[in-house]
OpenMM code with the backbone's topology and positions (N, CA, C; nanometers):
from openmm import Vec3, app, unit

residues = "MET LYS LYS ASN ILE TYR ASN ILE LEU LYS GLY THR PHE LEU VAL SER ASP ASP SER PHE LYS ASN TRP ARG PHE ILE LEU PHE VAL SER VAL LEU ALA ILE ILE MET ILE ALA SER SER HIS SER ALA ASP LYS LYS VAL TYR GLU ILE ALA ARG LEU LYS ASN GLU VAL LYS GLU MET ARG SER ALA PHE VAL ASP GLY ARG SER LYS LEU MET ARG LEU LYS MET GLU SER HIS VAL VAL ILE VAL MET LYS GLU LYS GLY LEU ALA SER SER VAL ILE PRO PRO LYS LYS ILE LYS VAL LYS ALA LYS ASN".split()
positions = [
    Vec3(-7.7134, 4.7667, -1.0028),
    Vec3(-7.7382, 4.6374, -1.0410),
    Vec3(-7.7845, 4.5860, -1.1335),
    Vec3(-7.7350, 4.6739, -1.2393),
    Vec3(-7.7167, 4.6549, -1.4191),
    Vec3(-7.5776, 4.5679, -1.4814),
    Vec3(-7.5425, 4.6103, -1.3336),
    Vec3(-7.3583, 4.5758, -1.3546),
    Vec3(-7.3584, 4.3817, -1.2874),
    Vec3(-7.4036, 4.4302, -1.1832),
    Vec3(-7.4472, 4.2089, -1.1164),
    Vec3(-7.4909, 4.1668, -1.2162),
    Vec3(-7.6005, 4.1536, -1.2704),
    Vec3(-7.6239, 4.1036, -1.3480),
    Vec3(-7.5754, 4.0485, -1.5009),
    Vec3(-7.5133, 4.1718, -1.4701),
    Vec3(-7.3680, 4.1656, -1.6434),
    Vec3(-7.2739, 4.0672, -1.5848),
    Vec3(-7.2292, 4.0694, -1.4774),
    Vec3(-7.1657, 3.9799, -1.3611),
    Vec3(-7.1893, 3.8413, -1.4053),
    Vec3(-7.2715, 3.8805, -1.4028),
    Vec3(-7.3273, 3.7060, -1.3308),
    Vec3(-7.3344, 3.6404, -1.4659),
    Vec3(-7.4209, 3.7292, -1.5913),
    Vec3(-7.4532, 3.6838, -1.6806),
    Vec3(-7.2945, 3.5974, -1.7904),
    Vec3(-7.2050, 3.6619, -1.7395),
    Vec3(-7.0492, 3.6886, -1.8057),
    Vec3(-6.9662, 3.6111, -1.7702),
    Vec3(-7.0386, 3.4993, -1.6363),
    Vec3(-6.9240, 3.3771, -1.5302),
    Vec3(-6.8436, 3.4831, -1.4330),
    Vec3(-6.8052, 3.6333, -1.4261),
    Vec3(-6.6932, 3.7059, -1.4477),
    Vec3(-6.6434, 3.6871, -1.2471),
    Vec3(-6.7786, 3.6486, -1.1532),
    Vec3(-6.8065, 3.5443, -1.0344),
    Vec3(-6.7197, 3.4530, -1.0886),
    Vec3(-6.7338, 3.3793, -1.1606),
    Vec3(-6.6436, 3.2002, -1.1713),
    Vec3(-6.5056, 3.2206, -1.1361),
    Vec3(-6.4163, 3.3688, -1.2426),
    Vec3(-6.3555, 3.3600, -1.2155),
    Vec3(-6.1863, 3.4738, -1.1241),
    Vec3(-6.2784, 3.4962, -1.0985),
    Vec3(-6.2843, 3.6151, -0.9865),
    Vec3(-6.2108, 3.6141, -0.8461),
    Vec3(-6.1367, 3.6721, -0.7493),
    Vec3(-6.0562, 3.6402, -0.7210),
    Vec3(-6.0404, 3.5857, -0.6405),
    Vec3(-6.1783, 3.6216, -0.5622),
    Vec3(-6.2679, 3.5187, -0.4637),
    Vec3(-6.3439, 3.4505, -0.4496),
    Vec3(-6.3012, 3.3606, -0.6316),
    Vec3(-6.4612, 3.3143, -0.6630),
    Vec3(-6.3873, 3.1606, -0.5913),
    Vec3(-6.3543, 3.1482, -0.5286),
    Vec3(-6.3316, 3.0128, -0.4298),
    Vec3(-6.4573, 3.0246, -0.3571),
    Vec3(-6.4927, 3.1378, -0.2908),
    Vec3(-6.5788, 3.1121, -0.2274),
    Vec3(-6.7880, 3.0751, -0.3179),
    Vec3(-6.7625, 3.0804, -0.3904),
    Vec3(-6.8399, 3.0856, -0.5497),
    Vec3(-6.8657, 2.9511, -0.5951),
    Vec3(-6.7544, 2.8651, -0.5911),
    Vec3(-6.6931, 2.7429, -0.6452),
    Vec3(-6.6926, 2.6841, -0.5232),
    Vec3(-6.7313, 2.6458, -0.4182),
    Vec3(-6.7421, 2.5906, -0.2581),
    Vec3(-6.9550, 2.5778, -0.3127),
    Vec3(-6.9576, 2.6956, -0.3076),
    Vec3(-7.1743, 2.6992, -0.2478),
    Vec3(-7.2274, 2.5771, -0.4311),
    Vec3(-7.1949, 2.6322, -0.5291),
    Vec3(-7.2681, 2.5697, -0.6737),
    Vec3(-7.1749, 2.4146, -0.6221),
    Vec3(-7.0530, 2.4212, -0.6238),
    Vec3(-6.9935, 2.2147, -0.5618),
    Vec3(-7.1357, 2.1789, -0.4465),
    Vec3(-7.1719, 2.2802, -0.3649),
    Vec3(-7.2846, 2.2046, -0.2659),
    Vec3(-7.4022, 2.1567, -0.2982),
    Vec3(-7.4594, 2.2872, -0.3449),
    Vec3(-7.6106, 2.3094, -0.3660),
    Vec3(-7.5696, 2.2029, -0.5140),
    Vec3(-7.5327, 2.1520, -0.6671),
    Vec3(-7.5428, 2.0385, -0.7203),
    Vec3(-7.5788, 1.9424, -0.6396),
    Vec3(-7.4347, 1.9080, -0.5562),
    Vec3(-7.4302, 1.8026, -0.4517),
    Vec3(-7.5652, 1.7547, -0.3986),
    Vec3(-7.5920, 1.8675, -0.3433),
    Vec3(-7.7395, 1.8516, -0.3126),
    Vec3(-7.9122, 1.7903, -0.4268),
    Vec3(-7.8629, 1.8544, -0.5524),
    Vec3(-7.9120, 1.8707, -0.6831),
    Vec3(-7.8808, 1.6850, -0.6268),
    Vec3(-7.8605, 1.6170, -0.6682),
    Vec3(-7.7780, 1.5104, -0.6869),
    Vec3(-7.8125, 1.4013, -0.5795),
    Vec3(-7.8060, 1.4054, -0.4954),
    Vec3(-7.8359, 1.3207, -0.3735),
    Vec3(-8.0851, 1.3416, -0.3479),
    Vec3(-8.1269, 1.4861, -0.4062),
    Vec3(-8.2497, 1.4481, -0.4226),
    Vec3(-8.3225, 1.3976, -0.5334),
    Vec3(-8.2278, 1.4400, -0.7093),
    Vec3(-8.2545, 1.3019, -0.8204),
    Vec3(-8.2885, 1.1901, -0.7504),
    Vec3(-8.1424, 1.0975, -0.6518),
    Vec3(-8.1456, 0.9834, -0.6300),
    Vec3(-8.2327, 0.9852, -0.5200),
    Vec3(-8.2860, 1.0338, -0.4577),
    Vec3(-8.4054, 1.0169, -0.3697),
    Vec3(-8.4962, 0.9227, -0.4115),
    Vec3(-8.5574, 1.0411, -0.5107),
    Vec3(-8.6634, 1.0644, -0.5951),
    Vec3(-8.6807, 0.9073, -0.6768),
    Vec3(-8.6023, 0.8651, -0.7411),
    Vec3(-8.5327, 0.7486, -0.7448),
    Vec3(-8.5807, 0.6930, -0.6841),
    Vec3(-8.5109, 0.6722, -0.5598),
    Vec3(-8.4878, 0.5379, -0.4921),
    Vec3(-8.6771, 0.5204, -0.4368),
    Vec3(-8.7194, 0.6105, -0.4713),
    Vec3(-8.9482, 0.6495, -0.4078),
    Vec3(-8.9520, 0.6030, -0.5168),
    Vec3(-8.9114, 0.5927, -0.6506),
    Vec3(-9.0059, 0.5894, -0.8050),
    Vec3(-8.9982, 0.4465, -0.7577),
    Vec3(-8.9074, 0.3900, -0.7522),
    Vec3(-8.8559, 0.2232, -0.8110),
    Vec3(-8.9698, 0.1279, -0.6645),
    Vec3(-8.9083, 0.2223, -0.5581),
    Vec3(-9.0203, 0.1364, -0.4238),
    Vec3(-9.2039, 0.1497, -0.4120),
    Vec3(-9.2015, 0.2269, -0.5622),
    Vec3(-9.3439, 0.2067, -0.5424),
    Vec3(-9.3855, 0.1246, -0.6800),
    Vec3(-9.3048, 0.1109, -0.7543),
    Vec3(-9.2825, 0.0504, -0.8461),
    Vec3(-9.3606, -0.0992, -0.7870),
    Vec3(-9.2528, -0.1438, -0.7247),
    Vec3(-9.2250, -0.2416, -0.6136),
    Vec3(-9.3947, -0.2786, -0.5515),
    Vec3(-9.3316, -0.1775, -0.4895),
    Vec3(-9.5180, -0.2792, -0.4495),
    Vec3(-9.6739, -0.2462, -0.5264),
    Vec3(-9.6867, -0.1284, -0.6577),
    Vec3(-9.7806, -0.1708, -0.7676),
    Vec3(-9.7512, -0.2721, -0.7727),
    Vec3(-9.6167, -0.3911, -0.8299),
    Vec3(-9.5610, -0.4937, -0.8495),
    Vec3(-9.6344, -0.6006, -0.7344),
    Vec3(-9.6497, -0.5875, -0.5995),
    Vec3(-9.6314, -0.6298, -0.5530),
    Vec3(-9.7186, -0.7222, -0.4694),
    Vec3(-9.8512, -0.5916, -0.4679),
    Vec3(-10.0352, -0.5719, -0.4919),
    Vec3(-10.1029, -0.6727, -0.5816),
    Vec3(-10.0340, -0.5991, -0.6703),
    Vec3(-10.0843, -0.7340, -0.8619),
    Vec3(-10.1379, -0.8792, -0.7888),
    Vec3(-9.9238, -0.9194, -0.8286),
    Vec3(-9.9225, -1.0475, -0.7301),
    Vec3(-10.0212, -1.1235, -0.5809),
    Vec3(-10.0335, -1.0009, -0.5295),
    Vec3(-10.1310, -1.0499, -0.4279),
    Vec3(-10.2931, -1.1654, -0.4693),
    Vec3(-10.2627, -1.0181, -0.5144),
    Vec3(-10.4480, -1.0677, -0.5952),
    Vec3(-10.4692, -1.1268, -0.6616),
    Vec3(-10.3672, -1.1716, -0.7855),
    Vec3(-10.3521, -1.3336, -0.8385),
    Vec3(-10.3326, -1.3939, -0.7195),
    Vec3(-10.2906, -1.3834, -0.6604),
    Vec3(-10.2173, -1.5100, -0.6109),
    Vec3(-10.4294, -1.5888, -0.4800),
    Vec3(-10.4295, -1.4870, -0.4879),
    Vec3(-10.5807, -1.5091, -0.3363),
    Vec3(-10.6559, -1.5210, -0.4688),
    Vec3(-10.7156, -1.4334, -0.5750),
    Vec3(-10.7126, -1.5666, -0.6328),
    Vec3(-10.7546, -1.7406, -0.7270),
    Vec3(-10.6235, -1.7523, -0.7214),
    Vec3(-10.6012, -1.8700, -0.7713),
    Vec3(-10.6245, -1.9346, -0.6402),
    Vec3(-10.5680, -1.8869, -0.4758),
    Vec3(-10.6581, -2.0070, -0.3571),
    Vec3(-10.8339, -1.9724, -0.3949),
    Vec3(-10.8700, -1.8946, -0.4246),
    Vec3(-10.9942, -1.8650, -0.3661),
    Vec3(-11.0871, -2.0068, -0.5266),
    Vec3(-11.0306, -2.0162, -0.6223),
    Vec3(-11.0086, -2.0373, -0.7630),
    Vec3(-10.9800, -2.2839, -0.6923),
    Vec3(-10.9387, -2.2706, -0.6398),
    Vec3(-10.8857, -2.3988, -0.6340),
    Vec3(-10.9189, -2.4919, -0.4948),
    Vec3(-11.0193, -2.3745, -0.3994),
    Vec3(-11.0725, -2.4119, -0.2760),
    Vec3(-11.1657, -2.4455, -0.3119),
    Vec3(-11.2619, -2.3569, -0.4773),
    Vec3(-11.3873, -2.4109, -0.5619),
    Vec3(-11.3587, -2.5802, -0.5409),
    Vec3(-11.2369, -2.5944, -0.6272),
    Vec3(-11.2620, -2.7055, -0.6442),
    Vec3(-11.2546, -2.8009, -0.5876),
    Vec3(-11.1564, -2.7892, -0.4489),
    Vec3(-11.1929, -2.8082, -0.3928),
    Vec3(-11.2660, -2.8831, -0.2559),
    Vec3(-11.3933, -2.8076, -0.3011),
    Vec3(-11.5177, -2.7892, -0.2698),
    Vec3(-11.6296, -2.8449, -0.3434),
    Vec3(-11.5998, -2.8658, -0.4532),
    Vec3(-11.6542, -2.9406, -0.5734),
    Vec3(-11.6280, -3.1034, -0.5667),
    Vec3(-11.5021, -3.1463, -0.5535),
    Vec3(-11.4550, -3.2584, -0.5639),
    Vec3(-11.4917, -3.2987, -0.4074),
    Vec3(-11.5356, -3.2721, -0.2481),
    Vec3(-11.5634, -3.3192, -0.1657),
    Vec3(-11.6914, -3.3418, -0.1186),
    Vec3(-11.7346, -3.3180, -0.2648),
    Vec3(-11.9245, -3.3236, -0.3005),
    Vec3(-11.9923, -3.4995, -0.3144),
    Vec3(-12.0467, -3.4749, -0.2176),
    Vec3(-12.0780, -3.6698, -0.1988),
    Vec3(-12.1353, -3.6804, -0.3323),
    Vec3(-12.2145, -3.6004, -0.4666),
    Vec3(-12.1869, -3.6695, -0.5810),
    Vec3(-12.0882, -3.6978, -0.6288),
    Vec3(-12.0193, -3.6161, -0.6645),
    Vec3(-11.9338, -3.6175, -0.7089),
    Vec3(-11.7981, -3.7583, -0.7226),
    Vec3(-11.8793, -3.7371, -0.5199),
    Vec3(-11.7775, -3.8619, -0.4857),
    Vec3(-11.8539, -4.0637, -0.5488),
    Vec3(-11.9684, -4.0168, -0.5866),
    Vec3(-12.0948, -4.1455, -0.6249),
    Vec3(-12.0088, -4.1308, -0.7112),
    Vec3(-11.9694, -4.0623, -0.8708),
    Vec3(-11.9658, -4.0588, -0.9519),
    Vec3(-11.8470, -4.1315, -0.9323),
    Vec3(-11.6770, -4.0318, -0.9809),
    Vec3(-11.6427, -4.1395, -0.9606),
    Vec3(-11.5458, -4.3229, -0.9560),
    Vec3(-11.6245, -4.2940, -0.7801),
    Vec3(-11.6638, -4.4832, -0.7793),
    Vec3(-11.7474, -4.5547, -0.8173),
    Vec3(-11.8524, -4.4966, -0.9108),
    Vec3(-11.9180, -4.5424, -0.9913),
    Vec3(-11.8397, -4.5724, -1.1671),
    Vec3(-11.7654, -4.4594, -1.1715),
    Vec3(-11.6744, -4.5429, -1.3392),
    Vec3(-11.5826, -4.6391, -1.2389),
    Vec3(-11.5569, -4.5969, -1.0984),
    Vec3(-11.4251, -4.7308, -1.0886),
    Vec3(-11.5144, -4.9177, -1.0057),
    Vec3(-11.6297, -4.8964, -1.1085),
    Vec3(-11.7140, -5.0252, -1.0334),
    Vec3(-11.7821, -5.0422, -0.9351),
    Vec3(-11.7901, -4.9566, -0.8883),
    Vec3(-11.7739, -4.9577, -0.6642),
    Vec3(-11.9402, -4.8455, -0.7131),
    Vec3(-11.9521, -4.9415, -0.5951),
    Vec3(-12.1544, -4.8676, -0.6097),
    Vec3(-12.2448, -4.8186, -0.3976),
    Vec3(-12.2186, -4.7707, -0.3975),
    Vec3(-12.3023, -4.7517, -0.2655),
    Vec3(-12.3791, -4.8524, -0.1900),
    Vec3(-12.3757, -4.8794, -0.0851),
    Vec3(-12.4691, -4.9587, -0.0584),
    Vec3(-12.5956, -4.9808, -0.0257),
    Vec3(-12.6705, -5.0924, 0.0000),
    Vec3(-12.7992, -5.0042, -0.0188),
    Vec3(-12.8930, -5.0750, 0.1205),
    Vec3(-12.7706, -5.1957, 0.2105),
    Vec3(-12.8551, -5.2000, 0.3463),
    Vec3(-12.7421, -5.0782, 0.4413),
    Vec3(-12.8421, -5.0789, 0.4378),
    Vec3(-12.7564, -4.9214, 0.6460),
    Vec3(-12.6963, -5.0058, 0.6918),
    Vec3(-12.5399, -4.9320, 0.7394),
    Vec3(-12.4584, -4.9233, 0.7984),
    Vec3(-12.5615, -4.9503, 0.9040),
    Vec3(-12.4459, -5.0728, 1.0315),
    Vec3(-12.4981, -5.1104, 1.1329),
    Vec3(-12.3634, -5.0884, 1.2176),
    Vec3(-12.4192, -5.0701, 1.3793),
    Vec3(-12.3144, -5.0013, 1.5208),
    Vec3(-12.3139, -5.1033, 1.5892),
    Vec3(-12.1633, -5.1011, 1.5985),
    Vec3(-12.0670, -5.2199, 1.6165),
    Vec3(-12.0192, -5.1688, 1.7719),
    Vec3(-12.1138, -5.2568, 1.8688),
    Vec3(-12.0704, -5.3053, 2.0194),
    Vec3(-11.9766, -5.3547, 2.0505),
    Vec3(-11.9038, -5.2891, 2.1155),
    Vec3(-11.7925, -5.3749, 2.1569),
    Vec3(-11.7808, -5.3800, 2.3122),
    Vec3(-11.8256, -5.5034, 2.3770),
    Vec3(-11.8074, -5.4577, 2.5585),
    Vec3(-11.6888, -5.5281, 2.6188),
    Vec3(-11.6455, -5.4470, 2.6696),
    Vec3(-11.5672, -5.5147, 2.7293),
    Vec3(-11.5547, -5.5588, 2.8595),
    Vec3(-11.4454, -5.6318, 2.9304),
    Vec3(-11.4600, -5.7514, 3.0090),
    Vec3(-11.3792, -5.7066, 3.0958),
    Vec3(-11.4695, -5.6880, 3.2304),
    Vec3(-11.4060, -5.6428, 3.3663),
    Vec3(-11.2921, -5.7316, 3.3914),
] * unit.nanometer
topology = app.Topology()
chain = topology.addChain("A")
for resn in residues:
    res = topology.addResidue(resn, chain)
    for name in ("N", "CA", "C"):
        topology.addAtom(name, app.Element.getBySymbol(name[0]), res)
C-alpha cells in the first residue's frame, strides 16, 4: 500500500514499461474534462442570453403599453377638439341631418 502511494507520488507509473495504458487513460480523462468545461461554458452563455432577451422583451412590452396609452389620449374627443381649435376649426352647433337617397326603379 505504501509502495503504491510512493510510486504514484514519484510518477513512476508514467515512465514504467506498461505506462502506455496509463497515458491513454490520462488523455481520455483530460479530453472528457475539456468537453465538460466547454459544455458548462456553453450552458452559461445560453442562460445569459436568455436573461438578456427577457429584459429586452420587458422593455419592449413597456414601450408598447406606453405608446398605446398615448394613442388612446390622442384619439379622445376632447383632445381632438383642442387641436382643431388651434387650427381655427370649431365644432358645429347645428346637429347633423341624415340624408336619404331614394333609388329610382
